[in-house]
Each structure stands twice: as C-alpha cells, then as structure tokens.
SELOBA-364852 format. One record per atom (N, C-alpha, C): x, y, z. Coordinates in steps of 0.001 Angstrom, whole numbers, plus 500000, padded with zeros to 6 digits. Example, Ala and Ser with C-alpha at 12.3 -4.5 7.8 and 13.67 -1.06 7.14 Angstrom:
# residues 2
513190494310507800
512300495500507800
513200496700507800
512850497750507080
513670498940507140
512900500030507870
# end
This chain:
# residues 508
894121139069870393
894303139584871750
895691140176871915
895778141195872742
897033141923872893
898026141111873717
899292141213873323
900339140539874071
900754141411875240
900513140931876459
900843141702877648
902055141132878382
902440139910878038
903555139287878747
904446138562877754
905640138238878201
906531137375877430
906230135923877766
906229135080876768
905900133672877003
907138132819876807
907288131813877643
908368130849877473
908003129866876371
908956129198875807
908647128181874790
907770127099875396
907013126432874560
906112125389875063
906881124313875808
906328123896876956
906943122822877726
906367121471877351
905184121467876784
904551120214876421
903522120479875369
902881119437874937
901890119569873863
900727120394874326
900544121522873660
899347122313873908
899361123089875194
900509123339875828
900511124096877075
901760124953877115
901714126004877898
902893126831878085
902783127534879421
903931127998879936
903958128734881186
904329130164880891
904002131048881812
904242132470881625
905268132963882628
906146133850882183
907105134467883094
906377135355884087
906839135320885309
906223136151886320
906875137532886337
906974138117885145
907521139457885016
906947140054883746
906323141193883865
905692141818882722
906731142516881856
906401142697880587
907327143328879654
907642144744880112
908911145097880322
909249146424880866
908782147557879983
908813147387878658
908432148486877773
906930148786877822
906154147931878450
904705148144878515
904202148345879937
905115148680880843
904700148853882231
903689149977882380
903826151044881559
902864152143881643
901455151676881333
901331150815880344
900005150278879991
899461149382881097
900320148557881670
899874147675882736
899370148486883926
900119149542884262
899731150353885417
898428151101885164
898201151519883921
896931152156883598
895776151192883821
895934149958883358
894878148974883553
894732148594885019
895825148659885760
895730148391887194
894889149456887887
895080150723887502
894263151809888066
892800151632887660
892566151281886393
891187151055885943
890555149884886682
891341148858886964
890827147715887717
890469148121889141
891311148954889746
890985149457891083
889696150274891058
889522151103890022
888277151859889903
887073150944889738
887224149880888969
886126148919888828
885805148250890163
886825147884890915
886598147242892211
885911148200893184
886252149493893116
885533150475893943
884059150517893560
883773150470892261
882382150447891809
881697149160892243
882422148048892187
881858146765892607
881453146795894070
882313147346894906
882021147404896342
880915148410896626
881055149610896067
880127150697896383
878777150521895700
878774150002894478
877525149935893732
876736148668893917
877418147559894285
876717146285894350
876800145631895725
877998145406896235
878143144623897453
877463145277898654
877410146593898698
876804147279899839
875333147590899628
874791147365898422
873394147724898148
872588146585897536
873231145501897172
872500144393896593
872173144614895128
871460143658894515
871164143748893086
870157144835892770
870616145924892218
869764147034891783
870547147762890681
870337149071890562
871022149816889503
872539149760889666
873013149609890909
874453149492891130
875039148276890430
874301147160890419
874777145976889712
874762146197888208
873758146919887711
873718147235886280
874979147976885860
875323149007886615
876532149769886297
877784148910886418
877818148006887410
878987147161887622
879200146205886454
878131145572885974
878250144622884866
878672145337883584
878067146501883308
878442147244882108
879903147707882202
880332148145883396
881726148557883580
882668147368883416
882253146202883897
883090145014883742
883331144699882276
882284144735881472
882457144401880064
883282145466879343
883158146728879751
883995147763879147
885474147498879452
885770147147880703
887148146843881087
887626145551880426
886769144565880393
887112143262879804
887447143391878319
886627144128877568
886869144290876136
888087145167875866
888330146142876760
889527146961876594
890787146127876773
890767145176877684
891912144297877913
892088143303876771
891003142596876455
891105141424875582
890792141728874129
890208142887873850
889845143197872482
888534142543872084
888098142828870876
886817142329870395
886912140930869811
888113140364869777
888261139016869244
887511137978870045
887269138258871334
886553137318872181
885119137137871719
884613138090870918
883223138040870461
883095137489869048
884133136824868559
884062136272867205
883007135181867099
882855134405868154
881861133336868128
880462133902868363
879507133347867661
878132133811867815
877606133525869216
877965132387869790
877499132060871137
877987133076872154
879215133574871958
879751134575872887
878994135891872768
878635136268871550
877870137509871358
876470137386871963
875857136224871803
874525136023872369
874576136095873889
875563135466874497
875685135497875955
876002136905876451
876790137663875695
877054139051876068
875760139853876131
874928139741875093
873659140467875079
872744139986876202
872742138677876465
871895138146877529
872332138680878884
873637138707879143
874135139214880428
873845140703880593
874011141473879524
873712142900879611
872226143131879845
871376142316879214
869939142460879424
869554142102880858
870103141002881379
869799140612882750
870277141671883740
871444142271883469
871922143348884340
871023144568884237
870527144846883031
869660146008882849
868336145849883585
867846144624883719
866581144414884436
866675144857885891
867888144871886458
868045145324887849
867644146785888005
867873147579886954
867544148999887012
866155149298886454
865502148310885892
864172148531885325
863065148100886283
863181146899886833
862142146369887715
862529146461889177
861548146214890043
861801146265891487
861323145004892191
861091143923891430
860700142654892035
861951141937892520
862036141694893834
863254141139894392
863429139668894055
862340138958893745
862491137578893290
863269137551891974
862830138352891025
863506138394889732
864931138912889884
865132139873890762
866476140435890914
867465139378891385
867098138587892374
868031137585892883
868176136418891916
867115136051891230
867247134993890226
868100135460889063
867947136720888663
868778137247887585
870236137370888022
870445137686889297
871811137715889818
872434136334889728
871660135302890081
872170133934889972
872437133574888514
871540133993887620
871737133710886200
873005134384885679
873235135637886069
874457136344885651
875699135659886209
875607135177887454
876751134516888075
877134133238887335
876173132624886642
876455131420885861
876862131770884432
876110132672883807
876321132959882385
877572133794882129
877915134686883067
879070135552882825
880375134753882748
880666133831883689
881880133012883513
881832132147882261
880637131632881911
880527130828880696
880935131646879484
880576132925879468
880867133780878320
882334134217878280
882860134676879418
884212135226879403
885279134141879306
884953132899879701
885928131811879637
885889131055878318
885116131562877349
884975130837876083
886312130700875364
887197131713875467
888464131665874752
889436130646875294
889296130270876571
890225129324877177
889655127924877293
888362127782877079
887715126497877280
887895125595876067
887925124312876312
888038123341875236
886705122683874905
885793122690875845
884488122070875611
883532123084875001
882670122661874080
881701123594873472
880632124007874471
879921125080874160
878953125651875097
877784124716875358
877478123807874448
876323122941874627
876663121653875366
877909121467875732
878314120301876518
878033120582877993
877205119779878676
876906120069880091
878146120143880975
879211119390880615
880426119401881427
881230120681881268
880844121552880339
881584122804880167
881414123702881384
880308123547882143
880125124353883345
881221124050884365
881523122783884537
882578122386885472
883943122881884986
884186122740883690
885470123171883140
885665124678883302
884647125458882960
884800126912883008
884814127430884436
884179126715885349
884300127089886756
885736126911887230
886367125809886819
887776125601887170
888677126652886550
888410127034885304
889203128082884664
889034129419885370
887807129709885829
887566130959886550
888364130999887846
888349129918888600
889100129876889858
890602129977889598
891061129335888532
892479129418888192
892871130844887815
891986131532887092
892284132909886732
892276133845887920
891368133611888870
891268134488890041
892429134303891006
892829133043891228
893801132771892277
895184132397891747
895312132184890444
896596131735889914
897502132829889403
897049134089889438
897862135179888885
897910136387889823
897957136119891119
897975137215892085
899268138019892034
900294137467891410
901562138197891310
901495139331890281
900537139258889329
900519140193888206
900415141657888619
899502142054889546
899432143481889898
900696143992890566
901368143146891340
902607143585891989
903739143682890974
903707142814889954
904715142916888900
904522144184888079
903278144683888011
903026145920887272
903478147147888043
903631147034889361
903997148181890187
905502148391890279
906285147383889929
907740147489890093
908396147335888725
909561147897888515
910256147755887231
910527146291886914
910401145950885663
910558144559885251
911965144031885416
913014144890885464
914382144412885541
914868144257886975
914006144538887944
914429144378889326
914584142907889654
915422142644890617
915652141261891015
914436140712891754
914382139387891830
913285138761892545
913308139142894025
914521139319894573
914619139718895982
914024141104896194
914279142032895259
913714143379895377
912203143350895211
911724142507894308
910272142391894130
909607141842895379
910238140850895989
909680140294897220
909674141339898332
910716142170898370
910791143196899409
909707144255899200
909470144632897943
908408145594897645
907038145030898035
906826143760897690
905559143129898052
905392143078899562
906502142824900286
906427142786901741
906047144151902311
906614145219901731
906300146565902199
904825146889901962
904319146546900771
902913146826900454
901988146081901403
902265144793901607
901430144013902514
901537144516903947
902724144945904339
902886145483905688
902090146751905908
902109147653904913
901323148885905033
899825148578905090
899386147638904287
897963147257904337
897603146681905698
898478145821906219
898213145270907543
898197146331908621
899093147320908494
899125148405909482
897833149202909459
897339149514908266
896085150254908164
894923149482908766
894897148185908516
893811147367909075
893877147343910593
895061147123911133
895199147034912580
894859148356913260
895343149458912693
895051150768913283
893551151058913234
892915150751912124
891484151025912001
890663150201912979
891158149000913326
890424148143914266
890724148527915709
892002148778915998
892409149005917391
892098150414917883
892111151424916997
891867152786917436
890501152956918101
889401152487917513
888111152618918215
888083151863919544
888781150722919611
888804149957920862
889512150740921952
890651151352921633
891401152125922629
890643153380923055
889931153995922107
889145155180922445
888052154834923444
887407153686923251
886348153281924175
886890152730925481
888186152345925499
888751151733926708
889300152753927689
889658153948927249
890288154919928147
889723156303927862
889136156934928895
888521158248928720
889559159319928420
890770159205929032
891806160207928789
892288160155927346
892480158933926825
892896158797925433
891796159304924487
890539159046924860
889426159536924039
889395161056924021
889660161690925192
889663163151925240
890842163729924463
891957163009924446
893140163511923742
892982163424922222
892137162524921762
891968162329920312
890621162840919819
890007163764920581
888673164226920200
888695164937918848
889764165706918582
889853166396917296
889992165396916144
890783164363916382
890935163333915362
889609162634915096
888880162345916165
887582161687915994
886610162584915242
886628163886915556
885730164801914865
886073164888913384
887359164868913080
887771164907911682
887339163641910948
887482162511911628
887077161249911009
885580161239910743
884791161694911726
883344161721911541
882948162688910437
883651163830910359
883313164823909352
883590164294907951
884664163578907796
885038163064906477
884436161697906185
883748161124907181
883224159769907033
884333158816906600
885489159022907231
886666158276906804
886469156774906938
885771156371908015
885606154937908235
884855154296907078
883824154980906581
883042154448905469
883883154421904189
884606155500903938
885462155560902752
886566154509902847
887144154379904024
888219153401904206
887704151984903984
886494151709904437
885931150377904259
885809150036902769
885294150980901987
885162150746900557
886528150595899887
887452151474900249
888781151417899652
889503150136900051
889340149736901284
890008148522901751
889552147300900950
888236147144900819
887732145983900094
888064146071898602
888090147272898061
888481147425896658
889938146996896463
890807147356897411
892209146941897329
892351145434897481
891473144837898281
891518143381898443
891120142679897157
890092143197896484
889591142543895273
890470142801894053
891208143911894048
891959144305892847
892944143249892363
893768142639893230
894702141622892706
893989140447892037
892843140050892568
892113138920891985
891535139290890620
890915140479890539
890313140899889277
891394141159888236
892490141805888637
893583142074887708
894174140765887192
894364139805888112
894887138509887695
893941137777886759
892634137898887004
891661137268886115
891710137894884720
891766139228884659
891845139898883364
893139139538882641
894200139408883379
895475138985882792
895339137595882156
894683136686882881
894500135333882358
893570135326881145
892536136168881169
891599136218880045
892260136797878803
893177137733878992
893872138316877852
894877137342877250
895314136344878027
896282135360877545
895825133970877954
894756133446877331
894275132100877674
895326131054877372
895576130214878320
896562129163878114
896037128141877112
896938127687876259
896551126683875272
896339125351875968
895119124862875891
894791123606876546
895045122445875602
895434121335876165
895612120132875350
894275119726874750
894262119262873510
893011118797872925
892389117715873790
891114117846874083
890482116862874970
890482115467874353
890847114522875171
890820113154874701
889381112681874580
889134111925873570
887793111397873356
887550110280874366
886871110627875422
886565109641876449
885212109003876140
885232107711876120
883998106997875850
883095107044877082
881857107404876846
880897107415877935
880617105972878328
880680105671879625
880419104282880033
879022103845879618
878971102697878966
877708102176878464
877260100996879328
875959100927879536
875380099853880325
874436099041879456
874128097849879920
873177097004879207
871801097665879244
871172097753878093
869869098427878011
868783097701878778
868987096417879085
867940095645879745
867607096210881120
868626096679881847
868361097255883169
867459098478883087
867747099370882120
866892100536881938
865495100138881463
865415099082880652
864106098624880165
863223098205881329
863778097434882258
862990096985883402
862539098161884267
863460099125884499
863106100287885324
862049101141884633
862212101388883357
861257102210882626
859895101532882528
859884100210882348
858612099496882255
857824099632883557
858508099492884696
857825099623885981
857283101033886182
858082102037885820
857647103428885981
856486103743885051
856540103252883830
855458103506882874
854142102917883358
854191101709883893
852963101085884415
852410101878885600
853296102333886460
852851103130887613
852146104409887156
852715105076886167
852101106324885699
850790106070884962
850672104923884295
849410104604883645
848287104468884676
848609103822885802
847610103698886858
847286105063887468
848301105877887659
848071107202888231
847218108062887298
847516108012886004
846771108821885044
845315108354884928
845086107071885121
843707106588885083
842888107205886200
843477107284887403
842783107917888532
842628109416888303
843659110049887787
843603111480887509
842518111802886485
842417110997885450
841418111240884410
840008111113884965
839792110164885861
838478110018886469
838109111267887253
839094111855887962
838809113065888726
838593114273887835
839388114375886751
839276115531885872
837962115540885104
837545114361884635
836346114307883811
835091113963884612
835267113409885814
834107113060886618
833457114235887304
834246115327887522
833678116522888122
833625116446889639
833080117497890288
833032117547891757
832250116390892369
831189115929891709
830364114883892292
831164113590892457
831965113254891425
832750112027891503
833802112126892608
834499113277892673
835572113439893662
835008113425895079
833944114179895318
833385114250896664
832702112951897053
832262112154896051
831683110855896355
832700109900896941
834001110152896692
835068109339897261
835556109861898606
834852110894899127
835217111444900427
836336112449900393
836621113008899207
837691114002899059
837072115323898642
837472116419899336
836974117739898973
837503118128897596
836608118600896725
837021118968895371
838013120125895401
837815121073896334
838743122208896440
840127121738896870
840174120809897861
841468120296898299
842150119512897182
841363118745896425
841940117971895326
842471118894894230
841737119980893958
842132120883892871
843412121628893192
843636121989894466
844817122798894782
846018121960895220
845911120661895127
847022119804895550
847665119142894345
848950119005894428
849629118130893498
850339118763892328
850021120037891938
850659120525890706
852147120754890882
852599121165892066
854040121334892262
854743119970892242
854091118967892830
854672117630892804
854750117088891384
853712117379890575
853721116884889203
854845117521888386
855101118795888643
856211119452887945
857536118796888338
857696118501889635
858909117818890073
859047116429889489
857933115709889379
857957114362888812
858403114398887354
857945115383886594
858337115459885185
859840115706885044
860438116452885976
861893116649885945
862606115316886126
862132114509887079
862727113190887307
862560112312886067
861377112343885481
861120111519884300
862025111912883132
862207113220882928
863067113669881838
864512113248882085
864965113365883333
866334112950883656
866522111455883419
865515110649883814
865598109206883603
865637108886882111
864839109591881334
864812109353879887
866159109644879251
866739110797879564
868030111169878968
869139110233879416
869114109816880698
870137108884881178
870033107549880454
868811107067880268
868635105783879586
869103105846878140
868803106943877449
869172107053876036
870666107266875843
871326107916876793
872744108239876635
873673107159877175
873209106364878126
874097105418878809
873864103971878417
872897103722877560
872600102336877174
873342101960875895
873734100696875824
874359100188874617
873297099982873536
873613100433872336
872650100387871247
872791099075870483
872263098038871082
872369096734870462
871159095881870809
870900094921869974
869799093979870112
868443094696870198
867434093908870465
866082094451870500
865840095263871760
866692095080872770
866517095853874008
866573097347873739
867429097758872816
867570099181872498
866298099730871869
865695098957870991
864447099391870363
863320099489871392
863254098494872272
862223098523873323
862453099706874254
863711099967874594
864021101082875486
863567102410874891
863819102623873611
863386103879872972
861873104016873009
861159102927872812
859713102982872898
859224103312874298
859855102711875314
859471103002876698
859803104449877075
860922104944876558
861269106357876813
860226107283876196
859819106985874971
858788107807874338
857478107743875114
857137106554875620
855917106422876420
856026107234877715
857188107182878352
857376107942879595
857266109439879348
857849109911878263
857747111336877936
856297111711877660
855578110839876934
854170111112876681
853350111171877961
853614110247878876
852916110266880164
853262111531880951
854511111962880859
854920113180881570
854197114402881017
854014114433879695
853261115543879104
851811115546879592
851232114362879711
849862114286880231
849818114720881693
850836114351882457
850913114806883851
850980116331883925
851740116928883024
851821118388883005
850477119010882658
849777118412881702
848453118920881348
847512118802882548
847591117679883258
846781117501884466
847110118549885518
848419118801885713
848824119807886698
848357121199886283
848442121502884978
847975122811884510
846468122946884686
845742121874884461
844291121898884637
843943122180886100
844592121455887003
844331121659888437
844746123059888874
845845123557888331
846259124921888644
845225125925888161
844659125693886987
843631126592886458
842387126578887329
842000125394887819
840865125311888735
841149126112890008
842371126018890492
842751126730891716
842776128233891487
843308128664890331
843372130093890027
841974130661889834
841086129877889216
839715130368889034
839014130591890357
839432129886891396
838804130044892712
839492131113893551
840820131249893420
841572132133894314
842339133236893595
842356133245892285
843050134288891555
844528134000891380
845198134897890652
846617134741890364
847478135178891543
848660134629891615
849708135095892521
851020134979891759
852070135545892313
853365135487891634
853830134044891476
853684133248892530
854116131863892461
853308131085891431
852009131353891338
851176130621890376
851536131007888943
851832132276888723
852264132689887380
853577132013886996
854519131964887919
855799131333887624
855645129829887449
854644129237888130
854386127816887934
853874127559886534
853003128414886048
852548128298884650
853730128369883692
854611129341883928
855788129478883060
856670128233883152
856881127727884368
857706126539884530
857121125318883836
855800125165883910
855176124035883230
855289124164881716
855173125384881204
855340125584879773
856748125243879312
857764125679880078
859137125365879727
859397123869879817
858844123222880854
859050121790881003
858412121024879843
857254121499879361
856616120852878209
857521120927876984
858185122065876777
859105122189875640
860304121257875795
860831121144877015
861956120237877250
861544118780877015
860311118440877395
859832117076877177
859671116786875690
859230117773874932
859119117573873490
860500117330872871
861509118035873370
862873117755872918
863289116340873297
862883115899874504
863176114530874917
862488113505874047
861268113812873601
860556112911872693
861301112788871361
861829113902870875
862609113857869638
863926113096869845
864491113219871040
865709112474871369
865447110971871322
864262110545871774
863917109126871711
863784108667870266
863324109550869402
863180109201867984
864522109228867260
865354110245867576
866671110405866956
867733110366868060
868263109205868391
869194109097869532
870440109966869408
870864110311868190
872062111136868014
871771112631868149
870530112986868394
870150114381868556
870823114963869803
871487116114869656
872178116762870789
871148117557871593
870744116991872689
869653117567873476
870028118936874053
871174119012874690
871567120255875377
871829121390874391
872190121066873155
872438122113872170
871175122902871863
870018122299872098
868750122992871922
868145123407873257
868367122620874291
867739122910875585
868334124157876239
869666124338876150
870289125499876775
869788126824876186
869803126991874844
869263128245874294
867775128424874587
867029127329874611
865603127418874902
865377127901876331
866150127382877282
866022127821878669
866379129296878813
867453129729878145
867855131134878221
866798132037877593
866279131645876431
865250132458875778
863986132528876626
863618131413877254
862437131421878105
862594132327879310
863783132327879900
864004133188881076
864030134663880679
864653134975879567
864654136366879104
863235136816878761
862427135908878229
861055136265877862
860211136570879098
860331135756880147
859507135990881338
859931137272882032
861200137693881846
861639138961882409
860980140147881720
860484139945880515
859812141019879780
858322141093880089
857799140130880835
856375140097881171
856154140816882500
855212141782882566
854928142475883839
854097141598884766
854740140607885378
854026139603886174
853309140248887355
853983141127888088
853374141745889263
852149142570888890
852247143309887803
851109144117887342
849924143222887000
850180142100886307
849101141192885925
848464140545887149
849268140196888144
848730139601889371
847836140605890097
848325141833890237
847528142859890930
846238143165890165
846326143241888860
845126143516888060
844098142405888213
844550141163888192
843634140035888351
842967140052889724
843745140302890768
843186140309892125
842202141457892313
842537142638891825
841652143795891988
840398143632891134
840543143133889927
839370142900889072
838405141915889729
838929140869890311
838067139882890959
837341140493892155
838040141358892884
837398141974894053
836323142976893627
836624143810892659
835656144826892233
834444144210891543
834622143075890883
833497142420890217
832666141566891170
833112141421892403
832394140599893367
832732139131893286
833645138741892392
834024137337892277
834812136874893482
835530137810894125
836293137503895329
835848138439896444
835750137902897659
835277138701898785
836374139558899392
837630139289899087
838741140037899694
839912140062898730
840817140998898957
842056141087898204
843182141353899198
844266140633899059
845380140746900000
846235141961899646
845900143079900255
846631144317899977
848072144224900466
848264143639901645
849617143525902186
850508142714901243
849984141636900693
850767140804899765
851113141587898503
850123142256897911
850353142973896670
851284144166896867
851159144839898001
851922146067898221
853351145802898673
853558144736899477
854864144552900089
855631143351899545
854934142281899175
855642141093898695
856039141218897236
855354142065896479
855650142230895066
856293143599894827
856458143959893590
857175145187893250
856251146397893297
856818147557892996
856040148793892969
855050148836891800
855143147889890883
854230147872889737
852784147620890146
852570147105891353
851204146796891792
850442148030892289
851141149115892589
850493150265893216
849465150911892304
849708150904890994
848762151522890074
847421150797890096
847424149489890328
846175148734890411
845508148900891770
846285149006892829
845707149219894162
845038150583894263
845445151531893433
844782152845893417
843327152741893006
842944151656892347
841560151503891914
840621151176893070
841175150759894181
840357150440895352
840025151702896129
839108151583897048
838690152710897882
839772152996898908
840521154070898696
841629154370899586
841223154786900977
839965155173901170
839535155603902494
839215154478903437
839087153250902919
838743152127903778
839989151605904485
839800151098905710
840966150548906418
841480149312905726
842768149064905890
843382147912905256
842761146618905749
842293146619907007
841678145423907570
840474144979906751
839849145920906044
838692145577905224
839071144652904075
840385144675903690
840799143896902524
841474142585902907
842345142593903929
843068141365904225
842772140778905590
842002141468906419
841672140935907721
842777141049908742
843918141624908359
845042141738909290
845555143167909384
844736144136909094
845177145528909076
845439146061910470
846163147169910517
846485147776911795
845767149106911987
844698149325911294
843913150540911461
844202151594910434
845281151501909682
845576152518908691
844725152290907451
844513153344906708
843723153232905483
844611152775904333
843961152349903266
844708151926902094
845501153081901507
844932154290901531
845630155458901005
846920155717901779
846877155519903089
848082155722903905
849135154660903587
848684153428903386
849622152364903047
850298152651901708
849515153066900720
850079153362899407
851026154551899460
850679155547900292
851566156704900426
852907156289901018
852878155374901988
854122154914902585
854960154143901572
854313153353900744
855045152617899724
855657153562898689
854926154615898352
855472155573897378
856627156364897984
856552156632899277
857686157284899944
858918156382899904
858692155063900070
859806154112899984
860384154099898576
859508154155897575
859980154191896184
860779155459895921
860300156573896453
861008157839896256
862374157808896928
862465157175898103
863752157065898791
864731156228897974
864251155181897336
865129154368896495
865619155149895282
864771156025894759
865151156781893563
866175157868893857
866332158246895123
867302159298895452
868738158801895345
868933157492895426
870271156912895371
870426156157894058
871434156487893279
871593155853891974
871846154357892100
872375153922893247
872681152504893403
871418151667893568
870370152245894164
869121151507894380
868010151974893452
868330152869892518
867317153417891616
866765152332890702
865491152424890379
864881151561889365
863754152322888679
863523152000887436
862456152654886683
861101152373887322
860916151161887836
859654150809888496
859399151700889699
860422151885890543
860260152754891716
860063154198891302
860738154646890249
860603156031889788
859183156295889295
858607155351888555
857240155538888068
856245155512889218
856490154625890193
855566154562891345
855647155836892175
856838156396892349
856989157611893158
856348158797892464
856246158778891150
855652159897890416
854144159911890417
853504158784890806
852033158725890818
851540159119892201
851235160371892392
850760160860893685
849466161617893492
# end
C-alpha cells in the first residue's frame, strides 16, 4: 500500500499514531484524490440516494471499488477471501441493473451493506472472516475510519508547513462559507414568500434559479460536500490500516454439560411427540385429518413458516450446547447424542414443512413468498447437515463452512428468474383449468416486469375483474400497456434503468 502520511514511532506494542499533517511533497496527489472523492460522492448522491437501489447503485459500487483500489493498490486482494467478496459485491451490485424485483433489490442492498465493510476492512482486522465476532470488529473499524479522520481532507487543502493556527483558521473559513450557503438557501425562499415587494425585486434572480435548476444542483452538491470528508477519511484509513495488537486468546466461558443435557432431552421428547402427530396427518390423508374436526386445507397451509423458525432455534441451541459445554465425563457424550437427535428431528420438521408447502402450492400455485420459502428451507437443511457434522466432530469450524454456503446460496437464487416462474405457473394453471382465477394485479404490480411476457398469454380484451375480482373496468391489455409505459419511463433515466424494464418496454 502507498505511503500517504508520515508515521510517528510506535507508542506501544502493535499500535501507532499518525501525524495530522500530510506529506508536503505529495499534496498534489492528495488533492487529486480529494477531487476524485468529491466526484464519487456526487455520484453517490445523484445515482443512489435520490433514486434508490437500481442502476445508479451499480455505478456507485463499481466507482467505489475503482477509487478504493486506486488509493490502496491491489495488495488488498492478496487474500482469496477478499477476492471472493469483491466478486460477490460486484455481482450483487450488477443485479440492481439487471432485474426489477424490488424485494431482491433491497435484500441485495442489505447484503452489500454487510459484505462491503467485511471486504474492505480485511487489511485492518485481526479476526478471520469465518469468526462470527469479526462482524462486530469490522463495524467498529468502519466507524473509526469514517469519523476518526475528518481532518484529512482539510489537511490536503492547505500547505503542510502551515502552523496549526493557520490550519484552524482555514478550516473556520471553509465551514463558515458552507454555513452561509446553507443559511442563504434556506432563508431566501422564506423571505420571498414573506414579502411581495422583496419577491418582486428578486424576480430575475428567481427566474435564473429556476432556469438553472440551481436548487436541485445545490442540493446534490451540498450533500456531496457533506459526505466527502467522511469518505476521504475512510479511504485514508484504508490506505494505512493501523497495526492492531495481536488478539489475546480469550477462553470461551464453559458451562457444565448437564444443564444442556436436561434442556436438550426435554426438547427432543417434545419434538418426538409433535412428529408423531405430524406423521399421522401426513400419512393418514384427508380422511384422518377431517375425522379430527380439522379442515385438510387449513391444516395443509398452516405451520410451514413456524417450522422454519423452529429449526433456526434448534440449530442455535445445538451450536450453543456444543460450543459452551465442558468436554468431560459422560455428560459430554450424551450431549452430543442429544444434539444429533435434535438436528435429525429438525430435518424431519423441515421435510414436513416442505410437504405441507407442496400441498398448498398444488392447490393455490406458486407465489414469490412460497418460492423463497422453498429456498429458505433448502438452505436451512444444508445448515442442519453442517450442525450434524459438528455434533460428530466437535472441533469442526461451523461458520467457516456456513458463511460461504450462505453467500453461494444467495448468489444462486439471484440467478433464478423467480418472478417469471411464478407468473408461468399461475398462467399455466389458469389456462389449463386447474385454477379458476389468476391474480393479475399481484403478478403485474407486486412482482417485476419479468411477469409481463406470461400475462400476454391471457386474453387481453377481457376486463381485469375477470381475473382477480377487484378490477376497475380496464382490460388486461390496458393494464399491461400501462406497465410497459412505466418500464419505458424507467429506461429513460440511467439511474433507474434495468435490463428487465428495457426488455419489457420493447415487447409491444
């Protein structure tokens, strides 16, 4: 990594402080990066913050990595985990410009918000990527980088040999000018609306402002100037990660295994009783269920979300018992057996939930939530299998396998055209007579533009009320035309553009 500052000698083991003055011979380079940082912040405000997660976010993430690598060099990518996270973040950002499903867009935004700090803070972190506590550590490093180096951009604007008093005076002038601009921009519209004579006297100024859209430009520039010191300070910290003291080997508090044995034994017995009732319903058929006074349809569509939640609790209990118990006496052996039994019961619960979900889908068809539930149950089954191996091999590092598996699973589901498959299933069921209705409003408005190609297979001349019972008199063709107009409007702006909307707008 490039040396951007002078460093003082170490003050203690594994740590050092930095002078709050940049090297004078490199001020030109610092100022260039300051301008580039301001340009990035303008893109951040204009491309993402004002338009949400779409193509603007894609451009912002790619621009961030270009600026980040220019500052820190390619040495940050020496580790394989860092390269994998870089590709994952770029792929998640690219999905914003490819798809138009807002569920995936916001979930991918959340994923980027977690994975990006994990990746960029790798050089300063002491904990490995598979340690669950590394999230807390890297979050602290991110906050320290954002708020601990706000002096850096101002040090780049003034000569390095100036006195501290002169630097403080320059900073005061800059802050004063910023405050003046803010106050004038706020008070001028108020005074114009408060006095007709003042409004008439400034009519030319108002016309010029409206013509140049100065207020909109000023808003973007203002927020970009606000963000620049934080981003510049973060890049400064990333280019010069502070040497952290080697982490002390802290012993994880261990508890007597007997307490976990009693808790696990009670839970295992409870699930055995529950599974016995579930098996009777699954294999007994509608006659057995309805003979107990329960509607088979109500029984089939209830419980799968709860079962998925229960398996999460069971997995957490298993990992806590295996990691926090003392490995001594026969209690430890019994505990491992009970953990394996609990994981096995959880897998059976997942199979039961998947079976009930399949019964429900066969009656009502696919939806986005049902597809994601299938994916979630599949991922949970893989995590439980890892937990089963953990019970067999207590020294097995669970998170070292679970984290990459979760990331790979999420990237994989992003490659599946879920909305298209849902629309195809619903339309196929309606056209074959298996379903008496299809929810056009749900497919057209709640999901992405990928559903429009399947809705074209329906009779566009029929009113929408014919399909969902809640139509307002317009025909399906009119509804689809309005959706395509919306897609075309999104494609006109590069910030909201997406390949999904572009393809939908082209099908007319």
